[in-house]
C-alpha positions in Angstrom: 0.0 0.0 0.0 1.1 3.6 -0.6 0.8 5.2 2.8 1.3 8.9 3.7 2.3 10.1 7.1 1.4 13.8 7.6 3.4 15.0 10.6 6.5 13.1 11.6 7.1 14.0 15.2 8.5 11.2 17.5 5.5 8.9 16.9 4.9 9.7 13.3 8.5 9.1 12.4 8.5 5.7 14.3 5.3 4.7 12.4 6.7 5.7 9.1 9.9 3.7 9.8 7.9 0.7 10.7 5.8 0.9 7.5 8.9 1.1 5.4 10.4 -1.9 7.2 7.4 -4.1 6.4 7.4 -3.1 2.8 5.0 -0.3 2.2 5.6 2.6 -0.1 5.7 5.6 2.3 5.4 9.4 1.6 6.0 11.8 4.5 5.4 15.4 5.1 6.4 17.6 8.1 6.2 21.3 8.7 9.8 21.3 9.7 11.5 19.8 6.7 14.7 18.7 8.5 12.7 16.1 10.4 11.9 14.1 7.2 15.6 13.7 6.3 16.2 10.4 8.1 13.1 8.9 6.6 14.0 10.0 3.2 17.4 8.4 3.6 15.5 5.2 4.6 13.5 5.2 1.4 10.5 7.4 2.0 9.3 9.9 -0.5 8.9 13.5 0.7 5.8 15.6 -0.1 6.0 19.4 -0.3 2.6 20.0 1.4 -0.1 17.9 3.0 -2.2 18.4 -0.2 0.7 17.0 -2.2 0.9 14.0 0.1 -2.9 13.3 -0.1 -2.8 13.4 -3.9 -0.1 10.7 -4.0 -1.3 8.1 -1.5 -4.1 5.7 -1.0 -4.2 6.0 2.7 -2.9 8.8 5.0 -2.1 8.6 8.7 -2.1 11.6 11.1 -0.9 11.6 14.7 -0.6 15.2 15.9 -0.5 17.0 19.2 -3.7 18.9 19.4 -6.9 20.1 17.5 -5.1 23.2 16.1 -2.5 21.0 14.5 -5.1 18.7 13.0 -7.0 21.7 11.6 -3.9 23.1 10.0 -2.9 19.8 8.4 -6.4 18.8 7.1 -7.9 22.2 6.4 -5.0 24.7 5.9 -4.4 26.4 2.6 -2.4 23.4 1.4 -4.1 20.9 3.7 -5.0 17.2 3.0 -8.6 18.0 2.1 -7.6 20.4 -0.7 -6.6 17.4 -2.8 -9.0 15.0 -4.5 -9.6 12.6 -1.6 -12.5 10.7 -3.1 -12.3 7.0 -1.9 -9.1 7.6 0.0 -8.7 6.4 3.6 -7.7 8.7 6.4 -6.5 7.0 9.7 -6.4 9.6 12.5 -4.4 8.5 15.6 -4.1 11.6 17.7 -5.4 11.8 21.3 -8.1 14.4 21.2 -11.7 14.7 22.4 -14.4 12.6 20.7 -16.1 15.7 19.3 -12.9 16.7 17.5 -12.8 13.4 15.7 -16.5 13.6 14.8 -16.2 17.0 13.3 -13.1 16.0 11.2 -14.8 12.8 10.1 -17.7 14.9 8.7 -15.4 17.1 6.7 -13.5 14.1 5.2 -16.7 12.4 4.3 -18.1 15.5 2.8 -15.3 15.2 0.2 -16.1 11.5 -0.3 -13.1 10.4 1.7 -13.1 7.5 4.2 -12.2 8.2 7.8 -11.3 6.0 10.8 -10.1 7.2 14.1 -7.6 4.9 15.8 -5.8 6.5 18.7 -3.0 4.3 20.0 -1.5 3.3 23.3 2.3 3.1 23.4 5.3 5.3 22.9 8.1 5.4 20.3 9.6 2.0 21.0 6.3 0.1 20.5 5.5 2.2 17.5 8.8 1.3 15.9 8.3 -2.4 16.7 4.6 -2.6 15.6 3.4 -3.2 19.2 1.0 -0.4 19.7 -2.5 -0.9 21.1 -5.2 0.5 18.8 -8.8 1.4 19.6 -10.7 2.3 16.4 -13.9 4.2 15.9 -15.7 4.4 12.6 -17.7 2.5 10.1 -17.2 -1.3 10.1 -16.3 -1.2 6.4 -13.6 1.4 7.0 -12.2 -0.6 9.9 -12.0 -3.7 7.7 -10.1 -1.7 5.0 -7.7 -0.3 7.5 -7.2 -3.4 9.6 -4.4 -5.1 7.7 -2.4 -2.0 7.9 -3.2 -1.4 11.6 -2.2 -4.9 12.4 1.3 -4.2 11.2 1.5 -1.3 13.6 -0.4 -2.8 16.6 0.0 -5.9 18.7 -3.8 -5.6 19.2 -6.3 -3.4 17.5 -10.0 -3.4 18.3 -13.0 -1.8 16.7 -14.9 -0.2 19.6 -17.8 1.6 17.9 -18.6 4.6 15.7 -16.5 7.8 15.3 -15.7 9.2 18.8 -15.7 5.7 20.5 -12.0 5.3 19.8 -11.2 8.6 21.5 -13.4 7.8 24.5 -11.6 4.4 24.9 -8.2 5.9 24.5 -8.9 8.4 27.3 -10.1 5.5 29.5 -6.9 3.6 28.8 -4.6 6.6 29.5 -6.1 7.6 32.9 -5.0 4.8 35.1 -1.4 5.1 34.1 -1.4 8.9 34.7 -2.8 8.4 38.1 -0.4 5.6 38.8 2.6 7.8 38.2 1.6 10.1 41.0 0.6 7.1 43.2 4.0 5.6 42.7 5.7 8.8 43.8 3.7 8.9 46.9 4.4 5.2 47.5 8.1 6.0 47.3 7.7 8.6 50.0 6.5 5.9 52.4 9.7 3.9 52.1 12.4 6.4 51.0 13.8 6.6 54.5 14.9 2.9 54.2 17.6 3.9 51.7 16.8 1.0 49.4 18.2 1.0 45.8 15.5 2.5 43.5 16.2 -0.1 40.9 15.6 -2.9 43.4 12.5 -1.2 44.7 10.9 -0.7 41.3 11.6 -4.4 40.5 9.9 -5.5 43.7 6.9 -3.3 43.2 6.6 -4.7 39.7 5.8 -8.1 41.3 2.9 -6.7 43.4 -0.8 -7.0 42.8 -1.1 -3.3 42.1 1.7 -3.0 39.5 0.9 -2.0 35.9 3.0 -3.2 33.0 4.8 0.2 32.8 7.0 -0.9 35.7 8.4 -3.7 33.6 8.5 -1.8 30.4 10.0 1.4 31.8 11.2 0.3 35.2 14.8 1.3 34.5 13.8 4.9 33.5 11.5 5.3 36.6 14.2 4.0 38.9 16.8 6.4 37.4 14.4 9.3 38.0 13.8 8.2 41.6 17.6 8.1 42.1 17.9 11.6 40.6 19.5 10.5 37.4 18.9 10.8 33.7 16.1 8.8 32.2 17.4 8.9 28.7 15.8 10.1 25.5 12.3 11.6 25.7 9.6 9.5 24.2 6.5 11.1 25.6 7.0 14.3 27.5 5.2 15.7 30.5 3.4 18.4 28.6 1.8 15.9 26.2 0.7 13.8 29.2 -0.8 16.9 30.8 -2.6 17.7 27.6 -4.1 14.2 27.5 -5.1 14.4 31.2 -6.8 17.8 30.7 -8.8 16.2 27.9 -9.8 13.4 30.3 -11.0 15.9 32.9 -13.0 18.0 30.4 -14.5 14.8 28.9 -15.7 13.8 32.3 -17.4 17.2 32.8 -19.0 16.9 29.4 -20.6 13.6 30.4 -21.8 14.9 33.8 -19.1 13.0 35.7 -16.5 14.3 38.2 -13.1 12.7 38.2 -11.5 13.7 41.5 -8.4 11.5 41.1 -7.8 12.9 37.6 -8.3 16.4 38.7 -5.9 16.1 41.7 -3.3 14.4 39.5 -3.5 17.1 36.8 -3.0 19.8 39.5 0.3 18.0 40.5 1.5 17.6 37.0 0.7 21.2 36.2 2.8 22.2 39.1 5.6 20.0 37.7 5.4 21.9 34.4 5.6 25.2 36.3 8.8 23.8 37.9 10.4 23.1 34.6 9.4 19.5 34.0 7.3 20.0 30.9 9.9 18.8 28.5 11.0 15.8 30.6 10.0 12.2 29.7 6.8 11.3 31.5 8.4 8.3 33.1 10.2 10.8 35.3 7.0 11.9 36.9 7.0 9.5 39.9 10.1 11.4 41.1 8.5 14.8 41.0 6.5 14.7 44.2 9.3 13.1 46.3 11.7 15.9 45.1 9.1 18.6 45.8 8.5 17.0 49.3 12.2 17.8 50.0 11.4 21.5 49.6 12.3 22.0 46.0 12.5 20.6 42.5 15.3 19.9 40.1 
């Protein structure tokens, strides 16, 4: 399949590299041209604009940071929807509110395009290895068309309902991890005085009934953060996590629900951003509250 990736940030670039590896023809576009150079060296074609990309490909994937970026890429002067998109498939993987996906789906369909939302769980490593978790919303026929491609990107992909359902499910998936990061930091405060090695402690906690898979997948990074060390390259930063958590809280309000744990956790992570943590990898967040509890941040 000839697949386009419009926007090659950390996740988009990893997805593009994965699709090249499994044999697809890939065309990429990014607002900052320098970011496409490694993909071009790996065999990707480079489009001058999103419109140019949409004209070339049979399917286009977007995974962008916020609704404003989506609007610019789809509807800007040289956006995807300014090409002839009749019959073409758009797979939208961003984490945004359900109503954002519904509005965008209407615009694509008004131009006779096909639209599937499929936000994904996982960071750069799983994206590069084809081990994301996908939750798709849209028409059954569009999911069937996209499924062979999505199965090359995801260890598991599920069709969970119409447009908007994927976004709702992704928010539900994200919330427990976000709250756990804060709970882990508070847990560490209860045993910090014992002077135990953080690596050993994280490994022990990973064997307990309350442990999520993140302790095994990113335990070394979390332990490094608790020890005050470097967690390595950023794969999903604190500001992006805060953005997702704010969407969770707003979505709860929109459905008449209050989410006290989500609200309290967001307040802590907003404080972390004010203290200069916004660009750090989110796996460092369990260390924020213990450091703050010492009377400062670093």
